[in-house]
N, C-alpha and C positions, 0 to 999 in steps of 0.2 A: 703329686697328687695335680699339680697345675701342669707335668710335664706331659700325666695321661690323659689330664682332658684336652689339652692341645692336641695330642695324637688322637683322640676321638673328633674332634672339631677337623684335624685335616683329614681322616680318615672318612667322615660323612661327606666334606664338599668333594674328596676326590670321587666318590662313588655317586652324590647327587650328579657330578660335572659327567662323568662315565656312562650314569644312564641316560642323560639327556644326551649325550654326543652320539649313542649306540641307537635311540629312538628315533633321533631326527636323520642320521644313516639311514636306516632300515626301513623308515617310513617315507626317503628318499625313492630309495629303490622300488620302494611297491608301488609307488605312485608311478615311478617311470615305467613299469611293468605294465603299471593301466592306461598308460596312456598309449601305448605300444598297443596293447587291445582293441583300444577307442580309435586307432589313428585315419580307420576307415569309413568311420562316422562324424568325427570332429576333432576337437583342439582340447584339450585340457589343461588350463593354468592351474599348479595347485596351489601359488602364492605363499607365504610362508608358512615353515614349520615349530610348532611350539609346543611343551607335554608337562605334564605336571604328577607329583607319586603320587596320586589318587587314580593313577593308571587310564589320564586322558590324557587324549591326543587332537589335538586344533589346529586348522587352518584358519589363516584368515585371508581374503582378500583373495578369493579364489575364482575361477570363472569358466564356464563351459561354450563351446563355438561349434552347436553344432553344422555343418554343412551345407541343414537346407535351409536355415536360415541365415538374413543377413545381420542379424544382430544378436550379442553375445546375453548368456545367461550367467549373471554377476551372482556372487553368493559372498558377502560379505564373512560370513561362518561357519565353518563347517568341525563340528565336535564329534570323537568319536573316546564312548566310554564303555572303556573295558572291564573298568570293576577294579581292580587293582594291578600294580605296574608289571607285576606277574605274568596275569593275563596278556597286558597288553605287549610284551616282549612277545609271548610266545604266539601270540598270534601276528605279530609282525615277522617273525623269523617264519613261520607256516604258517600260511593264512587259511589252509583248510583246517588249522586246530583252531578255531572260535570257540571263546569261552562259549558254554551254555545260556548265558547272558550278558546282551551289552545292546547298547544304543548307542544312535548315532544322528544325531540333528543337523537342522543347517537353516541358520537365521541369514535374515536379509537379504532374501531373494529378489531378484530385481530382472524385468525383461522388458524392456524399452519396442514399442509395435512402432513397426513403421506400415503404409499403405499398400507396399508390395512385397512384407518379409515371408506371410506365408502364401503358397499357393491353393490352398485350401484350409478351411478350418476345419473339418465337417468329414469328408471324405474325394475321393481321389474322383477327377473330373470324368466323367461318362462309364462306362461300363471296366469291369476290371479285367484283369489278365483272362480269366475265363468267359469272357463277355456278358457278364450279368452286370444286369443295372446295381446304382448302389442303394443301399437300403436307407438310410437317414439324409435328405436331401431338402436343405434349410434355404431358400431362394428367397434371397434380397434382394432382387432388381427386378426390370423388367423382362431381362432372358433368365429363364428357367434355368441354363444349367449355370450360373452365376451365381455361387455358393456364398454361404455367411463367410468373412473373411477379416483379415487384422482390420484393413480399410473400414469396414463396417464398424469394428469394435471403436476405431480411432472418434469416427462421426459421432458414435453415441457416448462419447466422451471416457472409453478406458482407454489412455494413450501406453498406460505401462502396467504390467503385471507385478505385484509385488507378496511376498507374502514369506509363509515359513513351512518348513516339515522337518517330519522326525519319523525313524525307525526304531521298532523298540522289539529283540528278539528276548524269547522268557521259553522257560522248560516245554509253560503251556501254548506257544505257537508264535505266531509273528502280528506285529501291529505298527500302520503306519498311519499318517495322518499327515495331509495337503491343505494347508489353511490362506486363501488368497483375502487380500484385503476389500475387494469390489466384486469378485467372479463367484463366491463360495467357496466350499471345504470339499475336501475326502477324505472318508476314514474307511481304513479296511482290517476287516480283523479274522485272521486266517489261524483254527486251532491244527497244531498238529505239525505246522510247515515249520520249515527250517533254512536257513539260510546257510547254502555251502558255497566253498571258493573252490574254483578248477582250472586251471590253466589262467591264473590271473583276475580274469572275470567271475561276478557273481552269480549264482544261479540259484532255484528256490525247491525244495526238495517238499515235496507233500504231502501230507498223510492220506491223503482220500477225503480228507472233510471239506465242506463245499466253505467258499470265502463271501464273509460278510463285507458286502460292499455299502456306503450311506454315504447318499450326494445330498448338499444343501448348494441350491442357485444363488442364496442371499438378494431375491430380486431381479435376478442376471436373466431371466426367460422372458418376464413381463415386459422386459425392457427389449429382449431380442424382437417378442411377436410385436410391439408396438412398431419397431422402428422398421422391423422387412413388411409389413402389412403396409406402413405407408411408400415405402418403398416401391414393393409392387405393386401398389393402386388397390389395394382389395381391404375389406374388415379386414383381423388379425383372426375372427371365426375361420374366417374362407380360406385366409393364408397357412392356420393350423389345418383344415384340410385338406389343404394342396400337398403340406405336408406328409399327413396321415394316408393319401392315396399313395404318394411316391412310395412308402413303407408296404403298403401294398402290392403293387406295382414288382418292389423289388423280391420280395417273398415269392410271388405268383410265377417269378423267372427261376427260383430254386425250388419250386414244386413245394409250397408250402403257404397257409395262409392263417392270418391273424386272426385269433379269437376275438370277440367284441369288447369284452373288459380291455384287451390289451392294446386295441386300438382306441377304446375311452381313456386308458390309464397315458398312454400315449401325447393325446389329442391335450388331456388335462396340464400335463407337463408343460406341455410347449406354451400354454396360455398363463399359466398360474405359477410353476414350478415349485418350490418345495422341499419339503425331505423326503429321499425315495432310498428305502432298504433294499438292497436287492441279494439275492443267495446266487453264486457266481462256483460253477465249474468249469474252470481253465482250461481244464483235458477234455473236456466233451468240446464236439463241432460245433455247437449252440448254446455254448457256456452252463449248457443244463439247463433248458427249458424244453419242458416236457414236448413233446411231439403227438400228437393221439391220432391216428389210423380209424380205419371203419371197423376194424374188429376189436378197436383197446380205445372204445372212446368212454371209460365209466369215469364219475363223476369225482376227484378229489386228484384228481392225477393233474395239479397245479403246478407256477411254477410261486414261490414263495418270495413274493412281493408285499413291501409298506409301505404305505404312502401318508404321511403327514401321519404317522402313529396307528392307521388305520390297517387289518388286513386287507388284499384285492383277490377276491377268489376269483377264478377260472380264468385264469390268464396262461395260456398255452398257444401253441400252435397247431395247425393241422394238417397232414400231407393230402398234397392236391397234385393232380397234374400237370407238369410242366407249364406255362405260357408263355411262347415264345415271343420278343419284341414286334412287331412288325411296323416296318420303314416306308415311306413310299418311295419308287425307284427315282422320279423324276417329281420336281418342283412344277408349279403350274407358272407358267409365263405371262407375266404384267400385262394387262392391253396397252400400246402403242397408245397414247393421244397426241392429237396434231399440234402443233407449237405455233404460240402467237406471240411475235415480239414487243407487243404493246403492253400485254400483260402477263406479272408475275404470280408463278404456281407454282404445285409440283408435280417437277418434271422427273421419270426416273433413267437412270444412267445406270450403264455396265457396274457391275461390282469392281471389277479388275481399274477400273479410271477412279477409284475412291481419295486414293492420293491427292489430283487434281484440285479437289474440292476442300482440303483443309480451311477450316475458320468458319466455311459456312455452314448457313442452317443446310441441316438436312431431316429426312424424317427414316428410319430403317423400322422394316415389316422383320419380325422373327419368323421361325417356322412352328412355332404355337399361336402366331395371328397376331401378337403383342407387337404394337408399335410404339417407335420411341423417335421422339422429336427434338432436336438440342442441337447446339455446333458440335462441328465435328473435331474433336481435338488432336489424333492422331490414326494411321492406319498403318499395320506390321503386317507382319508374313500369317500371322495365325488369328487377328482379332484388330478391332479396331476399336474405337474409343468417342462416343459423344455427352458432351457437357451439357447438363438440364438444369435449370435457375431452380435453386430450394432454399428455400425461408431467407432470402436475397444473399445466395451464394452460391457458386456452382459446383454440382458432383458430375465427375468424368463416371461412365459405366462402362467399364470392357466391354465388347461383344465377337463369340467366334464367330468370322467369317463364315465358317461352313453351317453356323445356324439362323444367315440371314438369307431370307428369299425373293427382299425387294429392298432397293435403296434408291433414293428420293433425294432431289435436291429443288430449293428454293431458289429460282431464278426467273428469268424474262426468258420468252420462249424467241428460239434461234429460224431466221429467215428461213421459207421453204423455198 
């Protein structure tokens, strides 16, 4: 009996070791294939691999370094739960054979912010590849082309993004959630959709059902509105009105016009934030937002949207004639004033000589007639930086050289 018991113990131990070794080797191979598939976008570091007999695969201290970011996304723990050891082995041997139900959780997500880590937080600079202006522009500087970025978040006190996420697949569909400490949360519920793995990289096979996306901002939008309005030098209501106007201009260039309720909802979200529940169809060009024409404008054709628990009616787009953006061909030349060597005043200087005035007090006029006054910090090929004193400290604002119409220096006049 003792010999039989000892034999059983040995078999169990050998089987457990073989299972863990097999899981480790298969997981290492699958992650190597995933790294290869993502090598054009960034570098994936898998960390250490462990597993359990309950069908869980765990990665500790993993990270993802995107080539467009200066800081990596660190992940303390990644856990994949296949439901059983057989399902786990089957999924690792052939990723296309994922079980009908599984869960993936990511704990300890951390992303340190730097002032220059993001080129832009909301949209690309200027027109897109089709020459159309961007739809969402949240200006947080006197130059409206300078959009909300990581440097602004740092000045607002958000120096690091932290949180956790999970993805849960079931026969009913796909659920996902991202929770952050100070910047809100995202919840996704997509009935009938399934994650399929082909050629190493995952893809989503949907069943034609709309995706339900829930956005909660945790008070972030109020902070952004107050901060950006202060930086631009207007009230929060005026700042939100400018963002709504940018949305209207971007849609007009695409032959669309937002309904009054859509504009009001966007303005309210910018000023107050809250909970927003959207019904999205990713396969459609406008994500499922109804577009009404002159022939089809019947009531009830509205985008299903809930704001802070209440249904928002009449949210849609109207089809209109596209409006082309017109820009002036030449800038107005500044008036050249006579110089007095005994008096300090603002004197215009050629923009190509700006590098000679680094450290001096300057005044820059932009193409939208906004004026920025401060100390010239640096001059590059595409932009220059002017530092302004705010709340006892200096904040440097980069401005595109092509957006500058007048450059002046505070100095004594030259002898004629």
